[in-house]
N, C-alpha and C positions, 0 to 999 in steps of 0.2 A: 679143289679137293673133291674127289668123287667117292661117295659112300654108298655101298650096297649092303643090305642086310638080307641074308638068306634065312628064311624063317618058315614056320608052319603055324596055322591058326591056333592049335591047342597048346602051344609052347609058352609057358609063363615067362621064361627067360628071354624069349624073342620079344614079347611085349615090353618087358623091362628095358631091353636094349633100345627098342623103338621110342619108348617114352623118354629115355635119357637123351638120345640124339635129338628128338623133337624139342626137348626142354632147352637145348642149346641153340635152337632155331637154325639148325643146319639141315639143308636139303639132303634127302637120301632116297635111294630106290629100294623098294621092298620087293623081294622075289620069293613067292610062295612055292617052295620046293615040293609041297604035297600035291600040287596040280601041274607042275612043270618038270617033267622028267629030264629034259635036256639041261635045265638050270641045275637040277639036283646033281647030275653027272658032272657038270662044270664045277660046282661047289666042292664035290669030292676030289676032283682033280687038283683044284687049287689048294685045298686044306688038308686032304688026307682023312677027313672026318665025314661021317654020315649023319651025325647029330647036328641039330640047330640050337642056337643061332651060330652062324658064321658071318662075321662082319668084315667086309673088305673096305679098307680106306686107302685109296690110291693103290699102291702095290703091296700094302701090308695086310696080313690076315690075322684076325682075332677070333679065336675059337671060344664060344660061350660068351656070356655077359661078364667080361672081365673089366669092370669099371676103372680100376687103376691103370690098366694098360691102355684102355680107350682114352683116358684123360692124358696120358703121356703122349700118345700118338697125335692127339688133337692139340697138343701144346697147352693143356690146362693144368699140368702138374705144378705144384708150388714147391720150389726148392727150399729146403730147410736150412 
């Protein structure tokens, strides 16, 4: 599983996403789109969004820190 988090330093939701993924002890690549314009353009092309965070898990895109969706994609959801 490959996880990439497109983020910016002043983004509290980016920090929340990184802390959540880290708490699961999953490796991820952080891409700071505030200093990498090519990465920012790639993020926009993939997500259609200019805001961060954008989280890419394999071929799935999560816009914002959507914890329930992240849990579902990562297989952490508990069926009721």
